[in-house]
Steps between C-alpha positions, in 0.01 A plus 500: 500500500782258434628656173581808709704308758830555317436873461407528866802309625733699277368826642362619167150526644333522838211286630246774428608497133425129480160549662416790269587289196297208634208730577516628144464142382191460719326786317505319168378146470388247756607507867852369559591233752681578823663261747417639843737253663792661311390862462473712809193701590558873540380625839394826335261310272334321792361825639273549198286192567349429841546161663126435481487579128815301423357190671154553349630521143812284536739771381850608597626845404853445375635837384388859470647713223358849517130466427525131404448218749609152393282238664565126503193282467411140417356463150162371623451815716588766244146574377369569850800712595487693174136584572534591870854627557507817286222667701684433826859573400588843368775388263518371145511123532711248317444133576769234510407133523634298792453150634201480739717333767757779476219757535378327819853493646555867416164595652594330827843661500400856409145508636505264801165400642440577868 
C-alpha cells in the first residue's frame, strides 16, 4: 500500500483506488502481507464473516470490493481457511497474510467474546 501513499495524500486517488489496485495484486501471485496494526478494518467487511467463524478459522475480513472479500489470516491457518471459508462466505476471497498476534488482537476488537 505504501507506494500509493503519495498519490493518496496528493488527492490523485481515493482509498478505494488503492484497495482495488492492491486487490488486483492479490489475484496474481502469492498472498501479500498486511499489517493489521496499521491498516484499519472496514466495518462493512466484518458483516460477511460471523464471529464464530472468524474465531474458528482465525480470520479477519479487512475490505470488501464488490464481490471480492479481502481476508487477513496467519500463514499457518491459510490451508484450513481456504478449504472451509468459501462454502460459508458468498464472496470471492482474497487472502492477505498477517501476524498471528495481530489477528488475535483484531478478533478481540471486532468480534469480542461474551
